[in-house]
N, C-alpha and C positions, 0 to 999 in steps of 0.2 A: 426556470427550474433547471437543475443540473441534468445533463443527458441521462437517459435511462440506463446507460452503461454503469453508472454509479450503483444503482440499486442491484443490478445483476451481479456486478463484481463483488459488492459487499456480501451479498448472500452466498455467492460461490466460494469466496475466501473463508467465510465462517463455516460453511458445510465441509469444505475440503479439510479443515482442521478439526472437524468433528466437535465444534463448539455449539452449545445451545445459545439462544439469545441471552439467557440469564448469565451464563458463563462469560460471554463476550462483554456484557455490561459490567460485571464484577471486575474483570481484568482491566478494561479501559478505565473504569473509575479508580481502581487501586493504583494502576501504573501512572496515570496522567492527572489524577486528582479531579476527575470530571464528575458530573452529577447526571449521568444518563440513566434511563430506565428502559425496560424491555419494550414498552410501547413506542419509544423513540426509534429504537432499532427496527422494529416492525414497520413503522411508517417509512423509514428510509429504504428498507428492503422492498417495500411494495410501491415505491415511487410516489408516495403521498406527501412527502416533505423533503426539504433540502437541508442538509447540515451546513452549519457555518464552516468557513474555511479552517478555523482552528480545530474543529472536530475532524475534518477531512485529513488534516496533517497528522493528528494523533492516530487515526485509524490506519493511515498509510504506514506510519512508523511501527505500529503494533504488528501489522501483517508483513512488514519488511518489503513493501512495494512502493513504487513512486506514486506521488499524487496524480501525475499525468495518467498512469495506468488506472488508478482507482476511479478517475472521472471519465475515462474512455478516450483520452487523447492519443494514447498509444497502446499497442498490444505487447510492448516490451515491459514486463512487470518489475524486474529488479535490475540493479546496476550490473550484476553478474551476467544477466541475459543481454543487457545492452552491450556489455563488453564482447560477448560472443558475436553479437550482430555486427559490432564495429570491426571485428577481425575481417569481415568480408569487405569492408570499405577501405581499410588501411593496409599498408605494407606490414610484414611480420615485425619489423623493427618498431614501427609506430604503435602497433597493437601491443607489443611487449612493454613499451614505455607507458601506455595507458594502464595496462595491468599492474605494473610496478607502482605507479602513483596511486591507483585505487587501493591496492593492498596496504600501502604505507598509511593512508588515511583511515582505513578500516582498523588497523592496529592502534592508531592514535585514539580512536573512539573507545576502545576497550580499556 
């Protein structure tokens, strides 16, 4: 089973965005062409089931967090937060280069 952090993180992300399970299901199904239902989300949030990695990827994309964050491998939720954390590890010049490259690829995705 996936670490319990997945169920907690999924629940917390949904609640932080003030989404009901029904709304989350509708959004995920519409955006990613999935066939989820409220019962599936409920089981995942209660730790009674494990989603396939394809669902984990969709959920991470929907909430704009990394898969690593969603499954509890890191507490750094987004690339922007990872960038802020990396500034502590790199020189100002290296951090600026990372930021520039990140912004470049983010613009390409839009």
